[in-house]
All heavy atoms as TSV, in Angstrom:
chain	resi	resn	atom	element	x	y	z
A	1	MET	N	N	30.184	78.256	156.215
A	1	MET	CA	C	30.802	77.347	155.259
A	1	MET	C	C	32.219	77.826	154.990
A	1	MET	O	O	32.451	78.986	154.730
A	1	MET	CB	C	29.967	77.330	153.973
A	1	MET	CG	C	30.598	76.486	152.919
A	1	MET	SD	S	29.589	76.129	151.450
A	1	MET	CE	C	28.782	77.623	151.047
A	2	ARG	N	N	33.167	76.896	155.026
A	2	ARG	CA	C	34.563	77.206	154.760
A	2	ARG	C	C	34.875	76.876	153.309
A	2	ARG	O	O	34.252	76.022	152.707
A	2	ARG	CB	C	35.477	76.372	155.655
A	2	ARG	CG	C	35.296	76.627	157.125
A	2	ARG	CD	C	36.279	75.797	157.942
A	2	ARG	NE	N	36.631	74.516	157.348
A	2	ARG	CZ	C	36.233	73.340	157.789
A	2	ARG	NH1	N	35.443	73.253	158.839
A	2	ARG	NH2	N	36.613	72.228	157.208
A	3	ASP	N	N	35.886	77.527	152.738
A	3	ASP	CA	C	36.338	77.180	151.399
A	3	ASP	C	C	36.998	75.816	151.423
A	3	ASP	O	O	37.764	75.509	152.324
A	3	ASP	CB	C	37.361	78.213	150.877
A	3	ASP	CG	C	36.690	79.518	150.513
A	3	ASP	OD1	O	35.456	79.510	150.306
A	3	ASP	OD2	O	37.391	80.540	150.439
A	4	GLY	N	N	36.667	74.970	150.412
A	4	GLY	CA	C	37.308	73.670	150.296
A	4	GLY	C	C	36.743	72.609	151.209
A	4	GLY	O	O	37.354	71.576	151.396
A	5	ASP	N	N	35.543	72.833	151.812
A	5	ASP	CA	C	35.006	71.809	152.688
A	5	ASP	C	C	34.164	70.778	151.938
A	5	ASP	O	O	33.604	69.877	152.552
A	5	ASP	CB	C	34.212	72.419	153.842
A	5	ASP	CG	C	32.990	73.181	153.366
A	5	ASP	OD1	O	32.750	73.241	152.151
A	5	ASP	OD2	O	32.263	73.714	154.227
A	6	GLY	N	N	34.071	70.874	150.597
A	6	GLY	CA	C	33.374	69.876	149.801
A	6	GLY	C	C	31.888	70.119	149.678
A	6	GLY	O	O	31.166	69.303	149.144
A	7	GLU	N	N	31.392	71.235	150.199
A	7	GLU	CA	C	29.971	71.511	150.104
A	7	GLU	C	C	29.687	72.435	148.937
A	7	GLU	O	O	30.407	73.382	148.684
A	7	GLU	CB	C	29.461	72.125	151.400
A	7	GLU	CG	C	29.483	71.158	152.563
A	7	GLU	CD	C	28.820	71.734	153.794
A	7	GLU	OE1	O	28.273	72.835	153.703
A	7	GLU	OE2	O	28.860	71.067	154.833
A	8	GLY	N	N	28.621	72.135	148.227
A	8	GLY	CA	C	28.208	72.954	147.104
A	8	GLY	C	C	27.409	74.143	147.582
A	8	GLY	O	O	27.217	74.359	148.779
A	9	PRO	N	N	26.895	74.954	146.651
A	9	PRO	CA	C	26.148	76.160	147.022
A	9	PRO	C	C	24.885	75.849	147.820
A	9	PRO	O	O	24.455	76.649	148.630
A	9	PRO	CB	C	25.789	76.798	145.694
A	9	PRO	CG	C	26.385	75.973	144.623
A	9	PRO	CD	C	27.058	74.802	145.236
A	10	SER	N	N	24.282	74.700	147.641
A	10	SER	CA	C	23.054	74.372	148.370
A	10	SER	C	C	23.348	73.676	149.698
A	10	SER	O	O	22.435	73.269	150.391
A	10	SER	CB	C	22.152	73.486	147.500
A	10	SER	OG	O	22.794	72.256	147.263
A	11	GLY	N	N	24.608	73.497	150.005
A	11	GLY	CA	C	24.980	72.863	151.259
A	11	GLY	C	C	25.127	71.361	151.158
A	11	GLY	O	O	25.434	70.701	152.128
A	12	SER	N	N	24.891	70.790	149.978
A	12	SER	CA	C	25.050	69.341	149.820
A	12	SER	C	C	26.474	69.027	149.392
A	12	SER	O	O	27.135	69.843	148.774
A	12	SER	CB	C	24.060	68.801	148.795
A	12	SER	OG	O	24.321	69.363	147.534
A	13	THR	N	N	26.915	67.839	149.706
A	13	THR	CA	C	28.257	67.435	149.308
A	13	THR	C	C	28.220	66.821	147.919
A	13	THR	O	O	27.221	66.236	147.507
A	13	THR	CB	C	28.861	66.426	150.306
A	13	THR	OG1	O	28.007	65.296	150.359
A	13	THR	CG2	C	29.011	67.031	151.677
A	14	ALA	N	N	29.302	66.918	147.207
A	14	ALA	CA	C	29.407	66.357	145.859
A	14	ALA	C	C	29.465	64.836	145.960
A	14	ALA	O	O	30.056	64.295	146.896
A	14	ALA	CB	C	30.654	66.888	145.167
A	15	PRO	N	N	28.847	64.122	145.019
A	15	PRO	CA	C	28.926	62.656	145.068
A	15	PRO	C	C	30.351	62.191	144.842
A	15	PRO	O	O	31.096	62.785	144.068
A	15	PRO	CB	C	28.017	62.197	143.930
A	15	PRO	CG	C	27.911	63.367	143.020
A	15	PRO	CD	C	28.103	64.597	143.871
A	16	SER	N	N	30.708	61.118	145.509
A	16	SER	CA	C	32.066	60.601	145.361
A	16	SER	C	C	32.113	59.624	144.189
A	16	SER	O	O	31.099	59.059	143.789
A	16	SER	CB	C	32.525	59.918	146.645
A	16	SER	OG	O	31.661	58.847	146.941
A	17	ALA	N	N	33.297	59.418	143.663
A	17	ALA	CA	C	33.490	58.485	142.550
A	17	ALA	C	C	33.324	57.064	143.059
A	17	ALA	O	O	33.575	56.774	144.230
A	17	ALA	CB	C	34.884	58.669	141.955
A	18	PRO	N	N	32.878	56.146	142.200
A	18	PRO	CA	C	32.754	54.746	142.639
A	18	PRO	C	C	34.119	54.173	143.012
A	18	PRO	O	O	35.145	54.581	142.477
A	18	PRO	CB	C	32.171	54.027	141.423
A	18	PRO	CG	C	32.360	54.946	140.276
A	18	PRO	CD	C	32.488	56.334	140.819
A	19	ALA	N	N	34.105	53.234	143.941
A	19	ALA	CA	C	35.350	52.644	144.426
A	19	ALA	C	C	36.062	51.859	143.336
A	19	ALA	O	O	37.274	51.886	143.227
A	19	ALA	CB	C	35.074	51.746	145.625
A	20	THR	N	N	35.302	51.142	142.502
A	20	THR	CA	C	35.905	50.380	141.415
A	20	THR	C	C	35.155	50.678	140.125
A	20	THR	O	O	33.962	50.954	140.134
A	20	THR	CB	C	35.853	48.866	141.684
A	20	THR	OG1	O	34.500	48.474	141.815
A	20	THR	CG2	C	36.633	48.485	142.924
A	21	VAL	N	N	35.866	50.594	139.031
A	21	VAL	CA	C	35.268	50.806	137.720
A	21	VAL	C	C	35.471	49.525	136.916
A	21	VAL	O	O	36.587	49.062	136.752
A	21	VAL	CB	C	35.924	51.994	136.990
A	21	VAL	CG1	C	35.367	52.137	135.593
A	21	VAL	CG2	C	35.711	53.268	137.783
A	22	ASP	N	N	34.392	48.945	136.426
A	22	ASP	CA	C	34.475	47.736	135.622
A	22	ASP	C	C	34.189	48.105	134.175
A	22	ASP	O	O	33.052	48.074	133.727
A	22	ASP	CB	C	33.485	46.695	136.129
A	22	ASP	CG	C	33.617	45.370	135.396
A	22	ASP	OD1	O	34.671	45.142	134.770
A	22	ASP	OD2	O	32.673	44.567	135.458
A	23	ASP	N	N	35.224	48.503	133.473
A	23	ASP	CA	C	35.081	48.929	132.086
A	23	ASP	C	C	35.821	47.948	131.201
A	23	ASP	O	O	37.025	48.033	131.019
A	23	ASP	CB	C	35.633	50.340	131.911
A	23	ASP	CG	C	35.343	50.912	130.545
A	23	ASP	OD1	O	34.705	50.214	129.729
A	23	ASP	OD2	O	35.736	52.054	130.291
A	24	GLY	N	N	35.113	46.993	130.644
A	24	GLY	CA	C	35.718	45.972	129.806
A	24	GLY	C	C	36.390	46.521	128.567
A	24	GLY	O	O	37.280	45.889	128.007
A	25	SER	N	N	35.981	47.725	128.123
A	25	SER	CA	C	36.589	48.282	126.918
A	25	SER	C	C	38.066	48.610	127.124
A	25	SER	O	O	38.811	48.721	126.154
A	25	SER	CB	C	35.842	49.527	126.457
A	25	SER	OG	O	35.988	50.569	127.389
A	26	LEU	N	N	38.500	48.737	128.366
A	26	LEU	CA	C	39.912	49.006	128.623
A	26	LEU	C	C	40.784	47.794	128.321
A	26	LEU	O	O	41.978	47.923	128.138
A	26	LEU	CB	C	40.119	49.458	130.069
A	26	LEU	CG	C	39.466	50.778	130.439
A	26	LEU	CD1	C	39.661	51.059	131.922
A	26	LEU	CD2	C	40.008	51.917	129.611
A	27	ASP	N	N	40.179	46.616	128.257
A	27	ASP	CA	C	40.911	45.394	127.954
A	27	ASP	C	C	40.960	45.111	126.458
A	27	ASP	O	O	41.623	44.174	126.032
A	27	ASP	CB	C	40.263	44.195	128.652
A	27	ASP	CG	C	40.310	44.303	130.162
A	27	ASP	OD1	O	41.239	44.953	130.680
A	27	ASP	OD2	O	39.408	43.749	130.811
A	28	THR	N	N	40.249	45.887	125.658
A	28	THR	CA	C	40.177	45.672	124.212
A	28	THR	C	C	41.273	46.476	123.525
A	28	THR	O	O	41.346	47.683	123.694
A	28	THR	CB	C	38.801	46.114	123.676
A	28	THR	OG1	O	37.793	45.443	124.409
A	28	THR	CG2	C	38.665	45.798	122.205
A	29	PRO	N	N	42.114	45.796	122.733
A	29	PRO	CA	C	43.207	46.528	122.074
A	29	PRO	C	C	42.730	47.328	120.868
A	29	PRO	O	O	41.671	47.050	120.297
A	29	PRO	CB	C	44.140	45.400	121.626
A	29	PRO	CG	C	43.236	44.233	121.413
A	29	PRO	CD	C	42.158	44.365	122.452
A	30	ASN	N	N	43.514	48.320	120.498
A	30	ASN	CA	C	43.293	49.061	119.263
A	30	ASN	C	C	44.175	48.456	118.181
A	30	ASN	O	O	45.259	47.956	118.456
A	30	ASN	CB	C	43.654	50.540	119.427
A	30	ASN	CG	C	42.654	51.272	120.276
A	30	ASN	OD1	O	41.524	50.844	120.435
A	30	ASN	ND2	N	43.082	52.383	120.844
A	31	CYS	N	N	43.724	48.550	116.945
A	31	CYS	CA	C	44.496	48.068	115.807
A	31	CYS	C	C	45.780	48.895	115.692
A	31	CYS	O	O	45.719	50.126	115.708
A	31	CYS	CB	C	43.661	48.201	114.539
A	31	CYS	SG	S	44.554	47.752	113.040
A	32	PRO	N	N	46.937	48.264	115.567
A	32	PRO	CA	C	48.179	49.027	115.456
A	32	PRO	C	C	48.303	49.750	114.108
A	32	PRO	O	O	49.072	50.702	113.986
A	32	PRO	CB	C	49.272	47.969	115.606
A	32	PRO	CG	C	48.620	46.678	115.269
A	32	PRO	CD	C	47.174	46.821	115.631
A	33	ASP	N	N	47.539	49.328	113.092
A	33	ASP	CA	C	47.613	49.968	111.781
A	33	ASP	C	C	46.717	51.197	111.670
A	33	ASP	O	O	47.148	52.248	111.210
A	33	ASP	CB	C	47.253	48.973	110.671
A	33	ASP	CG	C	48.340	47.927	110.449
A	33	ASP	OD1	O	49.475	48.138	110.922
A	33	ASP	OD2	O	48.037	46.912	109.818
A	34	CYS	N	N	45.431	51.067	112.076
A	34	CYS	CA	C	44.495	52.183	111.873
A	34	CYS	C	C	43.892	52.713	113.174
A	34	CYS	O	O	43.066	53.624	113.144
A	34	CYS	CB	C	43.384	51.757	110.913
A	34	CYS	SG	S	42.298	50.465	111.561
A	35	LEU	N	N	44.265	52.153	114.315
A	35	LEU	CA	C	43.848	52.584	115.659
A	35	LEU	C	C	42.359	52.406	115.944
A	35	LEU	O	O	41.822	52.999	116.860
A	35	LEU	CB	C	44.267	54.037	115.917
A	35	LEU	CG	C	45.772	54.296	115.824
A	35	LEU	CD1	C	46.058	55.760	116.064
A	35	LEU	CD2	C	46.530	53.433	116.804
A	36	THR	N	N	41.673	51.565	115.159
A	36	THR	CA	C	40.275	51.241	115.415
A	36	THR	C	C	40.210	50.183	116.512
A	36	THR	O	O	41.065	49.310	116.574
A	36	THR	CB	C	39.619	50.688	114.129
A	36	THR	OG1	O	39.718	51.673	113.114
A	36	THR	CG2	C	38.169	50.320	114.345
A	37	ARG	N	N	39.183	50.261	117.363
A	37	ARG	CA	C	39.030	49.254	118.414
A	37	ARG	C	C	38.764	47.904	117.764
A	37	ARG	O	O	37.908	47.775	116.902
A	37	ARG	CB	C	37.893	49.614	119.356
A	37	ARG	CG	C	37.821	48.634	120.503
A	37	ARG	CD	C	37.221	49.150	121.765
A	37	ARG	NE	N	37.559	50.474	122.186
A	37	ARG	CZ	C	38.584	50.777	122.986
A	37	ARG	NH1	N	39.371	49.842	123.429
A	37	ARG	NH2	N	38.794	52.006	123.350
A	38	MET	N	N	39.532	46.893	118.176
A	38	MET	CA	C	39.421	45.560	117.591
A	38	MET	C	C	38.289	44.775	118.237
A	38	MET	O	O	37.887	45.064	119.364
A	38	MET	CB	C	40.755	44.825	117.716
A	38	MET	CG	C	41.869	45.532	116.947
A	38	MET	SD	S	43.454	44.726	117.095
A	38	MET	CE	C	43.251	43.433	115.890
A	39	GLU	N	N	37.766	43.802	117.506
A	39	GLU	CA	C	36.667	42.958	117.968
A	39	GLU	C	C	37.174	41.546	118.251
A	39	GLU	O	O	37.977	41.019	117.489
A	39	GLU	CB	C	35.577	42.884	116.895
A	39	GLU	CG	C	34.937	44.216	116.570
A	39	GLU	CD	C	34.058	44.732	117.689
A	39	GLU	OE1	O	33.479	43.912	118.420
A	39	GLU	OE2	O	33.971	45.963	117.832
A	40	PRO	N	N	36.679	40.911	119.324
A	40	PRO	CA	C	37.067	39.513	119.576
A	40	PRO	C	C	36.388	38.596	118.566
A	40	PRO	O	O	35.209	38.766	118.255
A	40	PRO	CB	C	36.575	39.250	120.993
A	40	PRO	CG	C	35.482	40.245	121.206
A	40	PRO	CD	C	35.816	41.435	120.363
A	41	GLU	N	N	37.136	37.667	118.019
A	41	GLU	CA	C	36.624	36.701	117.048
A	41	GLU	C	C	37.111	35.315	117.449
A	41	GLU	O	O	37.951	35.177	118.329
A	41	GLU	CB	C	37.122	37.038	115.637
A	41	GLU	CG	C	36.667	38.384	115.114
A	41	GLU	CD	C	35.199	38.442	114.752
A	41	GLU	OE1	O	34.594	37.368	114.543
A	41	GLU	OE2	O	34.658	39.549	114.690
A	42	GLU	N	N	36.590	34.302	116.779
A	42	GLU	CA	C	37.007	32.925	117.048
A	42	GLU	C	C	37.185	32.194	115.722
A	42	GLU	O	O	36.334	32.276	114.838
A	42	GLU	CB	C	35.942	32.227	117.899
A	42	GLU	CG	C	36.375	30.885	118.429
A	42	GLU	CD	C	35.368	30.318	119.398
A	42	GLU	OE1	O	35.152	30.921	120.453
A	42	GLU	OE2	O	34.790	29.265	119.070
A	43	SER	N	N	38.315	31.499	115.598
A	43	SER	CA	C	38.591	30.737	114.372
A	43	SER	C	C	37.691	29.502	114.318
A	43	SER	O	O	37.102	29.121	115.328
A	43	SER	CB	C	40.063	30.327	114.334
A	43	SER	OG	O	40.309	29.335	115.304
A	44	PRO	N	N	37.583	28.870	113.144
A	44	PRO	CA	C	36.777	27.650	113.037
A	44	PRO	C	C	37.219	26.548	114.008
A	44	PRO	O	O	36.411	25.733	114.438
A	44	PRO	CB	C	36.972	27.208	111.588
A	44	PRO	CG	C	37.308	28.464	110.855
A	44	PRO	CD	C	38.085	29.298	111.839
A	45	SER	N	N	38.497	26.549	114.378
A	45	SER	CA	C	38.984	25.534	115.319
A	45	SER	C	C	38.781	25.950	116.782
A	45	SER	O	O	39.158	25.213	117.683
A	45	SER	CB	C	40.467	25.255	115.062
A	45	SER	OG	O	41.242	26.412	115.313
A	46	GLY	N	N	38.198	27.144	117.012
A	46	GLY	CA	C	37.905	27.594	118.370
A	46	GLY	C	C	38.959	28.473	119.000
A	46	GLY	O	O	38.844	28.841	120.168
A	47	GLU	N	N	40.008	28.830	118.257
A	47	GLU	CA	C	41.076	29.688	118.794
A	47	GLU	C	C	40.619	31.159	118.787
A	47	GLU	O	O	40.160	31.657	117.765
A	47	GLU	CB	C	42.339	29.556	117.942
A	47	GLU	CG	C	42.939	28.172	117.939
A	47	GLU	CD	C	43.488	27.772	119.287
A	47	GLU	OE1	O	44.041	28.624	119.993
A	47	GLU	OE2	O	43.341	26.589	119.641
A	48	PRO	N	N	40.757	31.866	119.916
A	48	PRO	CA	C	40.355	33.274	119.959
A	48	PRO	C	C	41.413	34.176	119.297
A	48	PRO	O	O	42.603	33.875	119.328
A	48	PRO	CB	C	40.257	33.564	121.452
A	48	PRO	CG	C	41.222	32.613	122.072
A	48	PRO	CD	C	41.193	31.369	121.212
A	49	TYR	N	N	40.956	35.258	118.698
A	49	TYR	CA	C	41.859	36.263	118.140
A	49	TYR	C	C	41.139	37.604	118.081
A	49	TYR	O	O	39.927	37.685	118.259
A	49	TYR	CB	C	42.376	35.852	116.761
A	49	TYR	CG	C	41.330	35.764	115.668
A	49	TYR	CD1	C	41.066	36.843	114.835
A	49	TYR	CD2	C	40.619	34.588	115.445
A	49	TYR	CE1	C	40.112	36.761	113.830
A	49	TYR	CE2	C	39.677	34.493	114.447
A	49	TYR	CZ	C	39.423	35.584	113.634
A	49	TYR	OH	O	38.480	35.507	112.642
A	50	TRP	N	N	41.904	38.677	117.861
A	50	TRP	CA	C	41.356	40.018	117.707
A	50	TRP	C	C	41.329	40.356	116.228
A	50	TRP	O	O	42.276	40.055	115.514
A	50	TRP	CB	C	42.210	41.050	118.447
A	50	TRP	CG	C	42.213	40.883	119.929
A	50	TRP	CD1	C	43.216	40.374	120.695
A	50	TRP	CD2	C	41.160	41.228	120.829
A	50	TRP	NE1	N	42.841	40.374	122.013
A	50	TRP	CE2	C	41.583	40.895	122.121
A	50	TRP	CE3	C	39.895	41.777	120.666
A	50	TRP	CZ2	C	40.792	41.109	123.246
A	50	TRP	CZ3	C	39.109	41.986	121.789
A	50	TRP	CH2	C	39.558	41.650	123.067
A	51	ALA	N	N	40.254	40.982	115.761
A	51	ALA	CA	C	40.128	41.366	114.357
A	51	ALA	C	C	39.709	42.830	114.253
A	51	ALA	O	O	38.843	43.290	114.993
A	51	ALA	CB	C	39.113	40.482	113.656
A	52	CYS	N	N	40.331	43.534	113.322
A	52	CYS	CA	C	39.969	44.924	113.056
A	52	CYS	C	C	38.876	44.942	111.987
A	52	CYS	O	O	39.037	44.356	110.917
A	52	CYS	CB	C	41.181	45.713	112.586
A	52	CYS	SG	S	40.766	47.424	112.178
A	53	THR	N	N	37.780	45.619	112.271
A	53	THR	CA	C	36.668	45.686	111.323
A	53	THR	C	C	36.918	46.696	110.209
A	53	THR	O	O	36.223	46.678	109.207
A	53	THR	CB	C	35.360	46.058	112.051
A	53	THR	OG1	O	35.538	47.299	112.715
A	53	THR	CG2	C	34.982	44.984	113.061
A	54	GLU	N	N	37.919	47.555	110.367
A	54	GLU	CA	C	38.208	48.578	109.350
A	54	GLU	C	C	39.209	48.095	108.301
A	54	GLU	O	O	38.954	48.198	107.113
A	54	GLU	CB	C	38.742	49.857	110.012
A	54	GLU	CG	C	37.719	50.599	110.827
A	54	GLU	CD	C	36.574	51.149	109.976
A	54	GLU	OE1	O	36.842	51.702	108.906
A	54	GLU	OE2	O	35.414	51.002	110.414
A	55	CYS	N	N	40.357	47.566	108.744
A	55	CYS	CA	C	41.407	47.239	107.792
A	55	CYS	C	C	41.675	45.734	107.665
A	55	CYS	O	O	42.445	45.316	106.818
A	55	CYS	CB	C	42.700	47.960	108.139
A	55	CYS	SG	S	43.527	47.343	109.640
A	56	GLY	N	N	41.060	44.917	108.544
A	56	GLY	CA	C	41.228	43.481	108.452
A	56	GLY	C	C	42.416	42.917	109.209
A	56	GLY	O	O	42.678	41.718	109.152
A	57	PHE	N	N	43.169	43.743	109.921
A	57	PHE	CA	C	44.315	43.277	110.712
A	57	PHE	C	C	43.830	42.273	111.754
A	57	PHE	O	O	42.767	42.452	112.355
A	57	PHE	CB	C	44.985	44.476	111.387
A	57	PHE	CG	C	46.210	44.105	112.190
A	57	PHE	CD1	C	47.431	44.028	111.571
A	57	PHE	CD2	C	46.128	43.851	113.548
A	57	PHE	CE1	C	48.577	43.696	112.300
A	57	PHE	CE2	C	47.242	43.515	114.276
A	57	PHE	CZ	C	48.473	43.436	113.654
A	58	ILE	N	N	44.597	41.196	111.982
A	58	ILE	CA	C	44.251	40.240	113.027
A	58	ILE	C	C	45.449	40.056	113.955
A	58	ILE	O	O	46.598	40.223	113.565
A	58	ILE	CB	C	43.805	38.870	112.460
A	58	ILE	CG1	C	44.900	38.223	111.609
A	58	ILE	CG2	C	42.527	39.001	111.680
A	58	ILE	CD1	C	44.588	36.789	111.247
A	59	ALA	N	N	45.162	39.729	115.203
A	59	ALA	CA	C	46.200	39.519	116.211
A	59	ALA	C	C	45.750	38.394	117.131
A	59	ALA	O	O	44.562	38.232	117.400
A	59	ALA	CB	C	46.443	40.786	117.006
A	60	LEU	N	N	46.691	37.611	117.614
A	60	LEU	CA	C	46.369	36.556	118.565
A	60	LEU	C	C	45.873	37.154	119.866
A	60	LEU	O	O	46.355	38.188	120.321
A	60	LEU	CB	C	47.607	35.700	118.836
A	60	LEU	CG	C	48.157	34.907	117.624
A	60	LEU	CD1	C	49.427	34.181	118.026
A	60	LEU	CD2	C	47.103	33.948	117.101
A	61	ALA	N	N	44.892	36.507	120.450
A	61	ALA	CA	C	44.335	36.998	121.709
A	61	ALA	C	C	45.163	36.512	122.881
A	61	ALA	O	O	45.874	35.570	122.839
A	61	ALA	CB	C	42.897	36.526	121.867
């Protein structure tokens, strides 16, 4: 076994990372006031917006 050949002590190779990551939380903004992750909401007229559950800040989606 050579150093840096990717094999572990038992001779197995380390699992590789997935080719793509689908993490929807990366698309969710944080509140600019308190940095809490905002929740998607919908107005009575059907317009989407982001709402902070901690301080009440709202932002257009």
